C-alpha distance (Angstrom), angle and dihedral (degrees) to the residues before:
residue distance angle dihedral
L1 . . .
Q2 3.80 . .
V3 3.79 88.3 .
Y4 3.79 87.8 63.6
S5 3.79 96.5 41.4
T6 3.84 93.6 119.3
I7 3.83 92.3 55.6
L8 3.82 91.8 44.7
K9 3.77 95.1 46.1
E10 3.80 91.6 50.4
A11 3.80 87.6 53.8
G12 3.81 91.1 51.6
F13 3.83 98.5 -101.6
S14 3.80 126.1 142.8
L15 3.82 125.8 -160.0
H16 3.79 111.3 -111.1
N17 3.78 88.8 -175.8
K18 3.82 136.8 -29.2
N19 3.80 91.9 -70.2
I20 3.79 104.5 35.1
A21 3.83 133.3 59.1
Y22 3.77 123.4 -175.6
R23 3.84 139.7 -173.4
A24 3.77 121.3 -160.3
S25 3.82 122.9 -155.8
Q26 3.78 133.8 167.2
D27 3.83 96.0 -80.5
R28 3.79 105.9 22.4
I29 3.78 153.1 11.7
D30 3.82 118.9 -121.1
I31 3.81 115.4 -152.2
I32 3.83 132.7 -167.4
E33 3.78 114.6 -170.4
F34 3.83 127.5 -169.8
R35 3.81 110.1 -154.5
M36 3.79 119.2 -166.3
A37 3.80 119.3 -161.1
R38 3.76 120.0 -137.4
A39 3.73 137.9 -177.0
G40 3.81 112.9 -61.8
Y41 3.82 92.5 10.0
N42 3.78 133.7 97.5
T43 3.71 125.8 -171.8
S44 3.78 122.0 -132.0
F45 3.75 91.0 -82.5
N46 3.84 99.7 42.9
T47 3.72 100.1 -103.0
G48 3.80 111.0 -176.1
E49 3.77 126.5 -119.7
N50 3.83 115.9 -79.9
S51 3.76 89.9 26.8
F52 3.84 139.0 91.4
E53 3.76 142.1 -158.0
I54 3.79 134.9 -150.2
E55 3.77 121.8 -136.5
A56 3.79 127.1 -172.1
S57 3.79 123.3 -163.3
V58 3.81 142.2 174.8
F59 3.82 123.0 -141.4
F60 3.85 116.2 -166.7
K61 3.79 111.8 -142.5
F62 3.81 93.8 -149.9
A63 3.82 94.7 58.7
P64 3.83 133.9 68.8
H65 3.78 120.8 -103.8
P66 3.86 109.1 -75.3
M67 3.81 90.1 -119.7
M68 3.82 93.0 38.7
A69 3.81 90.3 -113.4
S70 3.82 118.8 159.3
F71 3.77 121.0 -149.8
T72 3.79 140.1 112.3
G73 3.82 117.2 -101.3
I74 3.80 135.7 137.6
N75 3.77 113.7 6.7
N76 3.85 88.6 -1.6
L77 3.84 89.7 -66.6
P78 3.79 129.3 122.3
V79 3.76 93.7 -98.8
E80 3.79 128.0 106.4
N81 3.84 105.4 149.8
S82 3.76 143.2 2.6
I83 3.82 92.2 -78.6
D84 3.86 88.0 70.3
G85 3.75 94.7 62.5
H86 3.78 126.3 112.0
F87 3.82 89.2 -139.0
R88 3.80 122.5 31.9
T89 3.80 135.8 -179.4
L90 3.75 135.1 177.4
S91 3.74 119.4 -134.5
K92 3.78 118.6 -123.6
P93 3.81 123.9 -137.1
K94 3.73 119.8 -137.3
L95 3.78 91.6 -150.6
L96 3.82 115.7 106.3
L97 3.81 114.8 -131.0
R98 3.77 124.3 -150.3
D99 3.77 101.3 -158.7
G100 3.83 102.5 64.2
L101 3.78 97.6 -90.1
K102 3.80 109.8 123.3
S103 3.75 148.0 137.2
N104 3.88 102.3 41.8
Q105 3.78 107.3 16.4
W106 3.74 139.3 90.5
R107 3.83 116.9 -157.0
T108 3.83 117.5 -131.0
K109 3.82 104.5 -172.2
P110 2.91 131.0 104.0
W111 3.83 80.1 32.2
K112 3.84 96.3 -179.6
F113 3.79 89.4 60.8
L114 3.82 97.3 39.5
K115 3.83 102.7 37.1
R116 3.78 97.7 91.5
N117 3.77 96.5 43.5
V118 3.83 93.3 43.6
I119 3.80 94.2 49.6
S120 3.79 92.2 46.5
D121 3.82 93.3 46.5
L122 3.79 92.5 48.7
S123 3.81 92.9 49.0
E124 3.75 89.9 52.4
N125 3.84 90.8 46.0
L126 3.77 91.6 53.0
T127 3.77 96.0 50.6
E128 3.85 97.9 37.2
Y129 3.81 103.0 37.6
I130 3.78 118.0 8.3
L131 3.81 101.7 43.5
P132 3.86 93.9 43.0
W133 3.85 89.5 47.3
F134 3.78 90.9 63.4
E135 3.80 91.8 54.3
K136 3.83 94.5 70.4
F137 3.87 89.0 65.1
S138 3.81 90.6 61.9
D139 3.77 88.9 78.2
L140 3.86 104.1 68.1
Q141 3.78 91.3 -177.3
A142 3.78 89.4 59.5
V143 3.85 90.9 46.4
K144 3.82 89.3 51.3
Q145 3.79 93.0 48.4
Y146 3.78 91.9 48.8
I147 3.81 93.7 52.6
A148 3.75 94.3 40.4
S149 3.83 91.3 51.9
H150 3.79 90.6 53.7
P151 3.85 104.0 56.9
N152 3.78 90.8 162.9
F153 3.83 104.5 81.7
E154 3.84 93.2 -158.1
Q155 3.80 91.0 52.1
V156 3.83 89.4 56.9
N157 3.77 91.6 51.3
L158 3.80 92.9 46.2
E159 3.78 89.9 53.9
G160 3.79 90.9 46.4
R161 3.76 91.8 57.0
K162 3.80 91.6 64.1
R163 3.88 86.0 76.7
T164 3.77 95.9 -163.1
A165 3.81 123.0 153.3
L166 3.77 89.6 -94.8
S167 3.77 96.6 45.6
W168 3.78 119.7 115.4
G169 3.85 89.8 -147.3
T170 3.76 124.2 -129.1
L171 3.82 119.7 -35.1
R172 3.81 108.5 -138.5
S173 3.82 99.9 -178.2
K174 3.80 130.2 73.8
T175 3.79 90.3 -174.2
L176 3.78 99.4 54.0
L177 3.82 98.2 91.4
A178 3.87 93.2 56.3
F179 3.80 91.4 52.5
L180 3.78 91.6 42.6
Y181 3.77 90.7 56.2
L182 3.84 87.9 48.8
H183 3.76 92.4 50.1
L184 3.82 91.3 49.2
E185 3.81 89.2 48.6
E186 3.78 93.9 -120.9
W187 3.75 89.2 149.2
G188 3.81 101.4 -179.2
K189 3.82 94.2 51.9
A190 3.78 92.1 40.4
K191 3.81 90.6 53.9
M192 3.77 92.0 49.0
E193 3.83 94.9 49.0
L194 3.80 94.3 41.9
T195 3.79 91.6 49.1
I196 3.83 90.3 51.5
L197 3.79 89.7 52.0
S198 3.81 93.3 47.2
K199 3.85 91.6 54.3
Q200 3.76 99.8 40.5
P201 3.83 105.9 123.9
H202 3.75 121.8 -136.6
P203 3.85 108.6 -114.2
G204 3.88 92.5 -138.0
Y205 3.82 97.4 47.6
K206 3.83 96.9 91.2
N207 3.80 93.5 49.9
D208 3.78 97.9 40.3
P209 3.85 112.3 14.1
E210 3.79 91.3 165.3
K211 3.79 94.4 62.2
C212 3.84 102.9 27.4
P213 3.81 125.1 61.1
E214 3.75 119.0 -121.6
F215 3.78 93.4 -116.7
F216 3.81 127.3 44.7
Y217 3.83 94.0 -134.5
Q218 3.78 94.5 44.6
Q219 3.86 91.5 127.4
I220 3.77 92.9 61.3
M221 3.81 96.8 34.6
P222 3.86 90.8 115.1
E223 3.80 90.0 57.4
I224 3.83 90.8 45.5
K225 3.85 91.5 50.9
R226 3.81 91.8 46.6
G227 3.81 88.4 52.0
L228 3.81 92.5 50.6
A229 3.82 89.4 49.4
E230 3.80 89.6 51.3
V231 3.79 89.1 51.3
E232 3.78 91.3 54.2
K233 3.78 91.0 47.5
G234 3.78 91.6 48.7
T235 3.79 93.8 50.5
D236 3.80 96.4 47.2
């Protein structure tokens, strides 16, 4: 990503490390991650050896981690890389590959023959796809309408995998809508969604109550209760 530091800095990004750039705003953190494959290792989307992929993601500050993780990362929030985002999308190279690798990967060997084309293709990809993709999340009303219009979580993810210029990407959080309503002070809808989360039973509790919590969202129950208290305060 250091090769593209000028493009990233002009767009407001800072380098978290050599593979990750981030941009923090009032509501969210935008992340761009460069993932290099290596021998004996596959990335989340099966990138081949001697190749890499670029993933962009959005983490909303007002919502819990999509996997309910708790740690301190960028800006003291539970986010360290693109996997932590509530929405994620893989960038798509325009380069055609002859060895079977396709869709999400850039080939790196033989580098002396590929360097110019790869650098040019990535620069174009950043300016034409990745950076514009982030802009749609500036409109929280549009984000809310998109999630609310896709009540089937799997349907949202299936649409996200199309990875077209108009795609929202893959939604990784079933709790985001509730906290989005809360953030937008739509108290009635927030109360309904948060109450549903608070009462969602854990499917394994009946069979193994010693190992499974009673409620599926037990790990973020403090955040849910704080949200419900905020609703009550907001409707007084």
